[in-house]
C-alpha positions as CSV (number, residue, x, y, z in Angstrom):
1,M,0.0,0.0,0.0
2,K,1.7,3.2,-1.2
3,R,-0.5,5.6,0.8
4,K,-2.4,4.9,4.0
5,P,-5.6,6.5,5.5
6,A,-4.9,8.8,8.4
7,F,-6.5,6.4,10.9
8,M,-4.1,3.6,10.0
9,Q,-1.1,3.4,12.4
10,G,2.0,1.2,11.9
11,D,1.6,-2.0,10.0
12,D,-2.2,-2.4,10.2
13,S,-3.5,-5.2,8.0
14,I,-6.6,-5.0,5.8
15,G,-7.1,-8.7,6.5
16,Y,-8.8,-11.2,4.3
17,L,-12.3,-12.4,3.8
18,L,-12.4,-16.1,3.1
19,E,-15.8,-17.3,2.2
20,C,-16.9,-20.9,1.5
21,E,-19.3,-21.0,-1.4
22,N,-20.4,-24.5,-0.6
23,A,-20.4,-26.9,2.4
24,R,-18.4,-29.6,0.8
25,T,-15.7,-31.2,2.8
26,D,-14.5,-33.8,0.3
27,F,-12.5,-33.0,-2.8
28,K,-12.0,-34.4,-6.3
29,A,-8.7,-34.9,-8.0
30,G,-7.3,-31.6,-9.1
31,E,-9.1,-29.6,-6.4
32,E,-7.1,-27.9,-3.7
33,K,-7.9,-27.2,-0.1
34,I,-7.9,-23.6,1.1
35,L,-7.9,-24.2,4.8
36,E,-6.3,-27.0,6.6
37,N,-5.3,-27.4,10.3
38,Q,-6.1,-23.7,10.8
39,T,-3.6,-22.7,8.0
40,A,-4.8,-20.8,4.9
41,H,-3.2,-22.0,1.7
42,M,-3.2,-18.6,0.0
43,K,-2.0,-20.0,-3.4
44,N,-5.3,-22.0,-3.7
45,Y,-7.9,-19.3,-3.2
46,R,-9.6,-17.2,-5.9
47,I,-9.0,-13.5,-5.6
48,E,-12.2,-11.4,-6.0
49,T,-12.4,-7.6,-5.9
50,V,-14.5,-6.1,-3.1
51,G,-16.9,-4.5,-5.7
52,A,-17.5,-7.8,-7.4
53,Y,-18.0,-9.6,-4.1
54,L,-20.5,-7.0,-2.9
55,E,-22.5,-7.1,-6.2
56,K,-22.6,-10.9,-6.0
57,R,-23.8,-10.8,-2.3
58,I,-26.4,-8.1,-3.0
59,R,-27.8,-10.1,-6.0
60,A,-28.0,-13.2,-3.8
61,L,-29.8,-11.3,-1.1
62,K,-32.3,-9.8,-3.6
63,R,-33.0,-13.3,-4.9
64,Q,-33.9,-14.3,-1.4
65,G,-36.3,-11.3,-1.1
66,C,-34.1,-9.3,1.3
67,K,-33.8,-5.6,0.9
68,S,-30.9,-5.0,3.3
69,M,-29.4,-7.0,6.1
70,L,-26.3,-7.1,8.3
71,I,-25.3,-10.5,9.7
72,F,-22.4,-11.2,11.9
73,H,-21.3,-14.8,11.2
74,T,-18.9,-14.7,14.2
75,P,-18.9,-12.9,17.5
76,L,-18.2,-9.2,17.0
77,C,-15.7,-7.3,19.1
78,L,-15.5,-3.6,18.1
79,K,-13.8,-0.6,19.6
80,F,-15.4,2.8,19.3
81,Q,-13.6,5.9,20.5
82,G,-11.1,3.7,22.3
83,E,-13.6,1.6,24.2
84,Y,-15.0,-1.8,23.5
85,L,-18.7,-1.7,22.7
86,R,-21.1,-3.3,25.1
87,E,-24.3,-2.4,23.3
88,F,-25.4,-1.9,19.7
89,R,-24.3,1.4,18.2
90,S,-25.1,1.8,14.5
91,E,-22.7,4.7,14.2
92,A,-19.8,2.6,15.4
93,I,-20.6,-0.3,13.0
94,F,-21.0,2.1,10.0
95,Q,-17.6,3.8,10.7
96,A,-15.9,0.4,11.1
97,A,-17.4,-0.8,7.8
98,F,-16.5,2.4,6.0
99,R,-12.9,2.2,7.3
100,R,-12.6,-1.3,6.0
101,V,-13.8,-0.4,2.5
102,M,-11.6,2.7,2.6
103,M,-8.6,0.6,3.4
104,L,-9.4,-1.8,0.6
105,D,-9.7,1.1,-1.8
106,Y,-6.3,2.5,-0.7
107,F,-4.9,-1.0,-1.3
108,V,-5.8,-0.7,-5.0
109,E,-4.7,3.0,-5.1
110,K,-8.2,4.4,-5.2
111,Y,-8.1,7.3,-2.7
112,I,-11.4,8.6,-1.2
113,E,-11.9,11.1,1.5
114,K,-13.4,10.0,4.8
115,P,-16.8,11.8,5.4
116,E,-17.5,13.5,8.6
117,F,-19.7,11.3,10.9
């Protein structure tokens, strides 16, 4: 990453989103495992842009009749203004989501300004 958003400090990571598109646990010859013994085999996964991923997920939700939805598949631990949240705060979740998208944009050298919240 050539430039970093102002809120990034040190060697912050943008992380990865690994999503299983099916529930299969057995593989055919020629197929490769992505996750094994808590180790991700990065050479075996398919790279997808955030935009393409979001479009695919939105289409899937619309096919299911959903207008908009936020689902946490794993427990969420989120800091807001230096403190861990103990109750739902939409502002904190929006800011965290926006920062993640902003970091991904910076990663592909697309620089956007952070709006005032």
